[in-house]
C-alpha positions as CSV (number, residue, x, y, z in Angstrom):
1,M,97.7,51.5,166.8
2,L,98.3,48.3,168.8
3,M,101.2,46.4,167.7
4,T,102.8,42.9,168.7
5,R,106.6,42.0,167.8
6,P,105.4,39.7,164.9
7,M,102.6,42.1,163.6
8,R,105.5,44.8,163.3
9,A,107.7,42.2,161.6
10,L,105.0,41.0,159.1
11,L,103.7,44.4,158.3
12,L,107.3,46.1,157.6
13,G,107.8,43.0,155.6
14,L,104.5,44.1,153.8
15,T,105.4,47.5,153.6
16,L,108.8,46.8,152.0
17,L,106.6,44.7,149.4
18,L,103.7,47.0,149.0
19,G,105.5,50.6,149.5
20,Q,103.8,51.5,152.1
21,P,105.2,53.8,155.0
22,A,107.2,51.8,157.4
23,M,106.8,51.8,161.1
24,A,110.3,52.4,163.1
25,D,109.4,51.1,166.6
26,Y,109.3,47.4,165.8
27,R,111.8,44.9,168.0
28,L,112.8,41.5,166.7
29,P,112.6,38.5,168.9
30,E,115.8,36.5,169.2
31,L,116.4,33.8,166.8
32,G,118.1,30.2,167.5
33,T,115.6,29.5,170.2
34,P,113.0,26.9,170.8
35,A,110.3,27.5,168.5
36,D,107.6,28.8,170.9
37,T,110.0,31.4,172.0
38,V,110.3,32.7,168.6
39,L,106.6,32.1,167.3
40,S,104.0,31.1,169.4
41,P,100.7,29.8,168.1
42,E,98.9,33.0,168.6
43,E,101.7,34.7,166.7
44,E,101.3,32.1,163.7
45,R,97.6,32.8,163.4
46,Q,98.1,36.4,163.6
47,I,100.9,36.6,160.8
48,G,98.7,34.2,159.1
49,A,95.3,36.0,159.0
50,E,97.0,39.0,158.1
51,V,99.0,37.8,155.1
52,F,95.4,36.2,153.7
53,E,93.6,39.7,154.2
54,K,96.3,41.1,152.2
55,L,95.8,38.5,149.5
56,R,92.1,38.8,149.5
57,A,92.4,42.6,149.4
58,R,94.3,42.3,145.8
59,G,92.0,39.9,144.4
60,G,93.7,37.0,144.4
61,V,91.4,34.5,146.1
62,I,88.4,32.9,144.2
63,E,85.4,34.0,146.3
64,D,82.3,31.5,145.8
65,A,80.3,30.3,149.1
66,L,80.0,26.7,147.4
67,L,83.7,26.3,147.1
68,D,84.7,28.2,150.2
69,S,82.3,25.7,152.2
70,Y,83.1,22.4,150.5
71,L,87.2,23.2,150.8
72,N,86.7,24.2,154.7
73,D,84.2,21.4,155.1
74,L,87.3,19.3,154.1
75,G,89.8,21.1,155.7
76,V,87.8,20.8,159.1
77,R,87.3,17.0,158.7
78,L,91.0,16.4,157.9
79,M,92.4,18.9,160.7
80,S,90.1,17.0,163.4
81,S,91.9,13.8,162.3
82,A,95.3,15.6,162.6
83,S,97.8,15.0,165.4
84,G,99.8,17.9,166.6
85,T,99.1,21.8,167.5
86,R,95.6,22.3,166.6
87,F,94.4,25.4,164.3
88,A,90.9,26.3,163.0
89,P,91.7,25.7,159.3
90,N,91.2,28.6,157.0
91,L,91.4,27.5,153.2
92,V,91.2,29.4,150.2
93,I,91.6,29.1,146.4
94,V,94.1,31.1,144.8
95,D,93.2,32.0,141.1
96,N,96.5,30.9,139.4
97,P,96.2,27.7,137.0
98,T,99.6,26.8,138.8
99,I,100.0,23.1,140.4
100,N,100.5,24.3,143.9
101,A,99.5,24.4,147.6
102,F,101.5,25.8,150.4
103,T,100.6,26.4,154.3
104,V,100.9,30.0,155.8
105,P,101.6,29.9,159.6
106,G,98.4,29.4,162.1
107,G,96.4,26.8,159.8
108,H,96.1,28.8,157.0
109,I,96.2,27.3,153.9
110,A,96.3,28.2,150.2
111,V,95.2,25.8,147.5
112,F,95.9,26.9,144.0
113,S,92.9,26.5,141.4
114,G,95.3,24.5,139.2
115,L,95.9,22.2,141.6
116,I,92.1,21.5,142.5
117,L,91.7,21.0,138.4
118,T,94.3,18.4,138.5
119,A,93.4,16.3,141.1
120,E,91.2,13.6,139.7
121,N,89.5,12.5,142.8
122,E,88.8,13.5,146.3
123,S,91.6,11.5,148.0
124,E,94.2,13.1,145.9
125,L,93.4,16.3,146.8
126,S,93.0,15.4,150.4
127,G,96.3,13.9,150.6
128,V,97.6,17.4,149.3
129,I,95.6,19.5,152.1
130,A,96.6,16.5,154.9
131,H,100.2,17.3,153.9
132,E,99.8,20.9,154.2
133,I,98.1,20.5,157.6
134,A,100.8,18.4,158.7
135,H,103.3,21.2,158.2
136,A,101.0,23.7,159.9
137,T,100.4,21.2,163.1
138,Q,104.1,20.8,163.3
139,R,104.6,24.1,163.2
140,H,107.8,23.5,160.7
141,I,108.1,27.2,159.7
142,A,108.4,28.3,163.4
143,H,111.1,25.4,164.0
144,M,113.0,26.6,160.9
145,V,113.0,29.9,162.0
146,A,114.1,29.1,165.5
147,A,117.0,27.2,163.8
148,Q,117.9,30.2,161.6
149,T,121.1,32.2,162.9
150,G,121.6,35.5,160.9
151,H,118.0,35.9,159.6
152,N,115.1,37.8,161.4
153,L,111.7,37.5,161.4
154,T,111.0,40.5,159.3
155,A,112.6,38.9,156.3
156,I,110.8,35.6,157.0
157,A,107.4,37.4,157.1
158,G,108.2,39.3,154.1
159,F,108.9,36.5,152.2
160,I,105.6,34.6,153.1
161,A,103.6,37.5,152.3
162,G,105.6,37.6,149.2
163,A,104.9,33.9,148.2
164,L,101.3,34.1,148.5
165,L,100.9,37.7,147.0
166,G,103.3,36.8,143.9
167,A,101.0,34.2,143.1
168,V,98.7,36.9,141.9
169,D,101.1,39.3,140.4
170,P,104.7,38.4,139.8
171,Q,106.0,42.0,140.1
172,L,105.1,41.5,143.7
173,G,107.3,38.4,144.1
174,A,110.0,40.4,142.2
175,A,109.6,43.1,145.1
176,V,110.6,40.7,147.6
177,A,114.1,40.2,146.1
178,T,114.4,44.0,145.1
179,A,113.7,44.4,148.9
180,G,116.8,41.9,149.6
181,M,115.1,39.6,151.5
182,A,114.2,36.6,149.1
183,G,117.5,34.9,149.7
184,A,117.6,34.6,153.3
185,A,113.8,34.1,153.9
186,Q,113.6,31.1,151.0
187,N,116.5,29.4,153.1
188,A,114.3,29.9,156.2
189,I,111.2,28.4,155.1
190,N,112.5,25.8,152.5
191,Y,110.9,22.5,154.1
192,T,114.0,20.1,154.8
193,R,113.6,16.3,154.0
194,M,113.0,15.5,157.5
195,H,110.2,18.1,157.3
196,E,108.6,16.5,154.3
197,R,109.0,13.1,155.7
198,E,107.2,13.8,158.8
199,A,104.5,15.6,156.9
200,D,104.2,12.4,154.7
201,R,103.5,10.1,157.4
202,L,101.5,12.1,159.6
203,A,99.3,12.9,156.3
204,L,98.9,9.3,155.9
205,D,97.5,9.0,159.3
206,T,95.4,11.7,159.0
207,L,94.0,10.3,155.9
208,Q,93.2,6.9,157.7
209,R,91.3,8.6,160.5
210,A,89.2,10.9,158.4
211,D,88.3,7.7,156.4
212,I,89.6,9.1,152.9
213,D,91.9,6.8,150.8
214,P,95.5,7.6,151.4
215,R,96.5,6.1,147.8
216,G,95.4,9.4,146.3
217,M,98.6,11.0,148.0
218,I,101.1,8.7,145.9
219,S,99.0,8.8,142.8
220,F,98.9,12.5,142.8
221,F,102.4,12.8,143.5
222,E,103.4,10.5,140.7
223,K,101.1,12.2,138.3
224,L,103.2,15.3,138.9
225,Q,106.4,13.7,138.4
226,R,105.2,12.0,135.2
227,R,104.2,15.3,133.8
228,A,107.3,17.2,134.6
229,G,109.3,14.4,132.8
230,G,112.4,14.9,135.0
231,S,113.0,18.3,133.5
232,P,114.0,21.0,135.7
233,S,112.7,23.7,133.5
234,R,109.1,21.7,133.6
235,Q,108.8,21.0,137.6
236,F,105.6,22.2,138.9
237,E,105.9,24.7,142.0
238,F,104.7,22.4,144.0
239,L,107.6,19.9,143.5
240,R,109.8,23.0,144.2
241,T,108.5,23.6,147.2
242,H,108.1,20.3,148.3
243,P,110.8,18.4,146.9
244,M,109.7,14.9,145.9
245,T,112.6,12.1,146.1
246,A,112.5,8.4,145.0
247,E,113.2,7.4,148.4
248,R,109.9,9.6,149.6
249,I,107.7,7.8,147.2
250,S,108.9,4.7,148.0
251,S,108.5,5.2,152.0
252,I,104.8,6.4,151.2
253,K,104.4,3.0,149.2
254,N,105.7,0.8,151.8
255,R,103.3,2.5,154.5
256,I,100.3,2.1,152.5
257,A,101.2,-1.4,151.8
258,L,100.6,-1.9,155.4
259,I,97.2,-0.9,155.3
260,P,94.5,-3.7,155.2
261,A,92.5,-3.2,151.9
262,T,89.4,-3.2,154.1
263,R,90.9,0.4,155.6
264,F,91.5,2.4,152.3
265,G,88.3,4.5,153.0
266,Q,86.6,6.8,150.6
267,T,88.3,7.6,147.3
268,D,85.6,10.0,145.6
269,S,82.6,12.0,146.4
270,Q,79.6,13.8,144.4
271,A,80.9,16.9,146.3
272,F,84.4,16.7,145.2
273,R,83.1,16.0,141.2
274,L,80.8,19.4,141.5
275,A,83.3,21.3,143.1
276,R,85.7,20.5,140.4
277,A,83.3,21.1,137.9
278,R,81.9,24.4,139.5
279,L,85.8,25.7,139.4
280,A,86.2,24.5,135.9
281,G,82.9,26.6,134.9
282,L,83.6,29.5,137.0
283,E,87.5,29.3,135.3
284,G,86.2,28.8,131.7
285,H,87.8,25.7,131.4
286,S,86.7,22.6,129.3
287,G,88.1,19.1,128.4
288,L,88.4,17.7,131.6
289,E,87.3,14.2,132.3
290,L,84.0,14.7,134.1
291,D,80.9,12.3,134.4
292,D,77.5,13.4,132.7
293,Q,76.0,15.2,135.9
294,A,79.4,17.1,136.2
295,E,79.7,18.1,132.7
296,R,76.2,19.1,132.8
297,Y,76.9,21.2,135.8
298,R,80.1,22.9,134.6
299,R,78.2,24.2,131.6
300,A,75.5,25.4,133.5
301,V,78.1,27.4,135.8
302,A,80.0,28.5,132.5
303,A,76.3,29.9,130.9
304,Q,75.5,31.4,134.3
305,R,78.9,33.1,134.2
306,N,78.5,34.8,130.9
307,G,75.1,35.9,131.5
308,R,73.2,33.1,129.6
309,H,70.3,32.8,132.6
310,D,68.2,30.8,130.4
311,Q,70.5,28.3,129.3
312,A,71.9,27.9,132.9
313,V,68.0,27.3,134.3
314,E,67.5,24.9,131.4
315,L,70.6,22.9,132.3
316,L,70.2,23.1,136.0
317,E,66.6,22.5,136.4
318,P,66.5,18.5,135.6
319,L,69.4,18.2,138.0
320,H,67.6,20.1,141.0
321,E,64.4,18.0,140.2
322,R,66.3,14.6,140.9
323,Q,68.1,15.9,143.8
324,P,65.7,19.0,145.1
325,G,67.9,19.4,148.6
326,N,71.2,19.4,146.6
327,R,72.8,23.1,147.1
328,W,75.3,22.7,144.2
329,F,72.3,22.6,142.1
330,A,69.6,24.6,143.9
331,L,71.7,28.0,144.5
332,P,72.7,28.3,141.3
333,L,69.4,27.8,139.7
334,A,67.8,30.1,142.3
335,R,70.2,32.9,141.3
336,A,70.0,32.1,137.6
337,L,65.9,32.3,137.7
338,N,66.0,35.4,139.7
339,D,68.5,37.2,137.0
340,Q,66.3,35.7,134.4
341,G,63.2,37.8,136.3
342,N,61.4,34.7,137.9
343,R,61.7,36.1,141.5
344,S,58.9,34.3,142.9
345,K,60.1,30.6,141.7
346,A,63.8,31.6,143.0
347,D,62.5,32.6,146.4
348,R,60.5,29.3,146.8
349,I,63.7,27.1,146.1
350,L,65.9,29.6,148.6
351,D,63.0,29.2,151.2
352,D,63.0,25.6,150.5
353,L,66.6,25.3,151.6
354,I,66.7,27.8,154.6
355,A,64.2,25.3,156.0
356,L,66.0,22.3,155.3
357,Y,69.3,23.6,156.7
358,P,68.6,26.4,159.2
359,G,71.8,28.2,160.1
360,D,73.5,27.4,156.9
361,T,76.1,30.2,156.4
362,T,76.2,29.6,152.8
363,L,72.6,30.4,152.5
364,L,72.5,33.4,154.7
365,R,75.4,34.9,152.7
366,L,73.3,34.5,149.4
367,E,70.1,35.5,151.2
368,V,71.6,38.7,152.1
369,D,73.3,39.4,148.8
370,W,70.2,38.9,147.1
371,M,68.3,41.4,149.5
372,L,71.2,43.9,148.8
373,D,71.0,43.2,145.1
374,R,67.3,44.1,145.0
375,G,67.8,47.3,147.1
376,D,66.0,45.8,150.3
377,T,69.2,46.8,152.6
378,E,66.9,47.0,156.1
379,T,65.5,43.5,155.4
380,A,69.1,42.1,154.7
381,Y,70.0,43.7,157.7
382,R,67.5,42.6,160.0
383,R,67.9,38.9,158.6
384,A,71.4,39.4,159.3
385,R,71.3,40.7,162.5
386,E,68.9,37.8,163.7
387,A,71.7,35.3,162.4
388,V,74.1,36.9,164.4
389,E,72.3,36.8,167.5
390,A,71.9,33.2,167.1
391,R,75.3,32.6,166.3
392,P,77.6,35.1,167.6
393,D,80.7,33.4,167.2
394,D,80.1,32.6,163.3
395,P,82.4,34.6,161.2
396,E,80.8,34.5,158.0
397,A,77.3,35.6,159.7
398,V,79.3,38.2,161.3
399,L,80.6,39.4,158.3
400,A,77.4,39.3,156.3
401,L,75.7,41.5,158.9
402,S,78.9,43.9,158.4
403,K,78.2,44.2,154.7
404,A,74.2,44.5,155.5
405,A,75.1,47.5,158.2
406,S,77.4,49.3,155.5
407,A,74.5,48.9,152.9
408,A,71.8,50.1,155.3
409,G,73.8,53.4,156.3
410,R,74.9,52.1,159.9
411,P,78.3,52.7,159.7
412,M,79.0,52.1,163.6
413,D,77.5,48.5,163.0
414,H,79.6,47.9,160.1
415,H,82.7,48.9,161.5
416,E,82.2,47.1,164.6
417,Q,80.9,43.5,163.1
418,L,83.8,43.8,160.6
419,G,86.1,44.2,163.7
420,R,84.4,41.1,165.2
421,Y,85.0,39.5,162.1
422,F,88.6,39.9,162.1
423,L,89.1,39.2,165.9
424,L,87.4,35.8,165.1
425,R,89.7,35.5,162.4
426,G,92.5,35.8,164.4
427,N,93.7,39.2,162.7
428,L,94.2,41.5,165.8
429,V,95.7,44.3,163.9
430,A,92.8,44.6,161.6
431,A,90.3,44.0,164.4
432,H,91.9,46.7,166.3
433,Q,91.6,49.5,163.2
434,E,88.2,48.7,162.7
435,L,87.0,48.8,166.7
436,E,88.7,52.0,166.8
437,T,86.7,53.2,163.9
438,A,83.5,51.9,165.0
439,Y,84.3,53.5,168.4
440,T,84.3,57.1,166.7
441,F,80.6,56.6,166.0
442,T,79.6,56.0,169.9
443,A,79.7,59.6,171.4
444,D,75.8,59.7,172.2
445,N,76.0,55.4,172.9
446,P,77.3,54.5,176.2
447,R,76.3,51.2,175.8
448,A,78.0,50.6,172.6
449,Q,80.8,52.5,173.8
450,A,81.1,50.1,176.8
451,R,80.7,46.9,174.3
452,I,83.5,47.9,172.1
453,D,85.5,48.8,174.9
454,S,85.2,45.2,176.2
455,L,86.5,44.1,172.6
456,L,89.6,46.2,172.4
457,N,90.6,45.2,176.1
458,E,90.1,41.7,174.7
459,I,92.4,42.2,171.7
460,E,95.0,44.0,174.0
461,R,95.0,41.1,176.3
462,R,95.5,38.5,173.5
463,A,98.1,40.7,172.2
464,G,100.2,41.0,175.7
465,Q,100.1,37.2,176.0
466,T,102.4,37.0,172.9
467,D,104.5,39.6,174.3
468,E,105.5,37.8,177.2
């Protein structure tokens, strides 16, 4: 299997963590050199993609098309307004009530469900994400690895994996310490005061350029401090990994004081209120301070989650009638109607949305899942194939095609498209594995052989660049 230095280091770290057979032929880069020499941007993307796939594989991510779309749209808005090394942001919601968020190399950001439910408006959530984006764009982890002596990238990669996987299963976090990596790796990626101040400053600049109220950043940090009450035993994980000092808070306030009131930007949005309500409904949370619309929506999502389709329809129909083009209302209503048995009305709602938002990946995912649930695998495959032909570089469309191909009994297409998905996401190891598997189904198909060969060559070219 194709393997670059950082991939070997990461997989060895994960091997120690998960008890899989280790590879013996890895080589570690020299440390104490500039960040690019130790960990290039391409290598960062590969490490982050690999860690996030492991997290998804263990069921630690809330998979919801509407929440994914909202969070990543917000991430793109903030990343496009940030300065420094740019990455295509990949944000996921970790299914954990802890108030935390952290960055994995390469622009991969984990936002814990507890943090979203605690944020009271979009500016508070955006402040945290902008801070994490600053850690990514300034490549703070790479710089800290470069500054270390006596520690190796295997330990660092293992700790990064353990931090994420441990959020899902505490025993996995303990495995890091058992493997003897935790102390050195923790020291290597603890953000310094300089990094935190830099991330604060850049986050404020990002929020201003994105036209989002930067005051949410300070209100959220102060809220965590008040709730913690100064007791170390009550410190939230976010404050442990991002130490908040009085000097930092004062510095943020001073910078905000220099911003004219007319340039504070947007504080909240309907999308945030509905995203928070949807998450609360999916997670079974009640008692949040929500406006009437968001509370009704939360109850509808909770009813749908518990199989009470009639109640979900009753709650969602008035919302949809007032805003028929709003996906937050239309998609769950169509799903509830379908599950209720009213397929014709459900299809009309979905068709109207597809006409209103042509090329929308969220709608494509729902449409393909819908067809597969009904057993119409060939139609699902054809629809997903058309979407990929129109948008060949859309990773979510490619993933939908892979899923449809698998259901339709087309193993070569399934593995080829899954390999393309991983390649688009920057996970070269997984991409290589899937494409090698796809190649085994091409004996009588020279055109497919040439196509997959070309993709494998592309992976090897990119991997070779990281080893130079």
